[in-house]
C-alpha positions, 0 to 999 in steps of 0.5 A, a space after each residue: 500500500 502507498 498512502 496517497 490520500 488523507 482518507 488512507 492516512 486517517 484509516 491507517 492511523 486509526 488501525 495503528 492506534 487500535 494496535 497500540 491500544 491492544 498491545 498496551 493492554 496485553 503488556 499490562 496483563 502479562 503476569 504469572 498465572 494468566 493464560 495466553 487464551 485470556 490475553 487473546 480474549 482481552 485483545 478481542 475486547 479492545 478490538 470490539 471497542 473500535 469495531 475492529 476484527 482479527 485480520 488473520 482470522 478473516 484472511 487466513 482462518 486463524 482461530 485467534 484474535 492475536 498470535 501469542 508465542 511463548 519461549 521457543 515459539 517465535 511467531 503465529 503461536 495459537 494462544 493456549 490455556 497453559 498459565 504463564 510462568 515466571 521467566 517466560 518470554 512472550 511474543 504478542 503479535 497484533 494485526 486488526 482490520 479496522 474499517 478495511 485498513 490493516 496495521 501490524 505490530 508485535 512486542 516481546 515481554 518477559 514474565 518477571 523475574 526476567 533472566 539476564 539472557 531474556 532481557 538481553 534478547 529483548 533489548 537486542 530485538 528492540 535495538 535491531 528494530 530501531 536500527 531498521 526503522 532509521 534506515 527506512 527512508 525515501 530514496 534509500 534502498 530496501 535492503 538497507 533495512 535488512 542490513 541495519 537489522 542484521 548488523 545490530 543482531 550480530 553485534 549483540 551475539 544473537 541469531 537471525 531467523 532469515 526465513 521470517 521477514 517483514 512485508 508490505 501491509 495496509 489493505 491486507 496483512 501481507 503485501 509487497 514488498 518483502 522486507 528481509 531482516 538481513 542484507 539481500 544485495 538484489 533488493 536495491 529498489 529505493 523506498 518511496 514516500 507513502 509506502 506502508 511496510 511492517 518491519 519485524 526482526 525475529 531473533 533467537 538465543 539459539 545457534 540454528 537459523 532454521 524454524 519449524 512448524 508445530 503440529 497445530 499447523 500455525 506456530 513457528 518455533 526455533 529448531 534448537 529450543 532457543 528463546 525467541 523475540 519478535 518486535 514489529 512496527 507498521 510504518 509509512 515511509 517519508 523523506 526523513 524518519 518514518 511515521 510509526 503508525 503503530 506507536 
């Protein structure tokens, strides 16, 4: 999607607001004893306040309001009824459709008390996202985003999961272009003003860059049991710093 009208900007701004409100509510609710299924129900309540609905449910038939992935699960986790425990690493991925506009963002939070490894992992993912967003400017090559993310993750000693990547978003969840989290030399096409993309580093404490699909057919997990972190924002490209629609 490329935003060219005030109507489109207003629509994406509202969708981003719903994402941010939902993530704020879920972040505050993460504590020992709460279940991912309860968090999913809370997300549904926030969606209802804005007349929003789950884009993954509508587009792909996902049986969720939001995806919640715990510990070595990376993304697309189906919310379970297993209570969260102290030290769990929880990735929350929120993608509502609000009046025909779709925004997408994710956070990773740890259930206190947080281990030093989990804290460093989450900090690394957030730093990589910040680096990627800073590289996302009109006229700069698309692959600059992945270069910035890859450099930061490797500097901090964690493992990128290159099978998973960002994407265009706006009228549907997954639109062009693909936005890899690593440097791909062929992706030299410059970014243009108004382009809407989701930038989303996904990293692990493990050594393997591969991922596997669990038997539920949805949840993607690390292959070596490494803890995973996933952070994401939907942005609009400008000549300067991008507009973070989901902030």
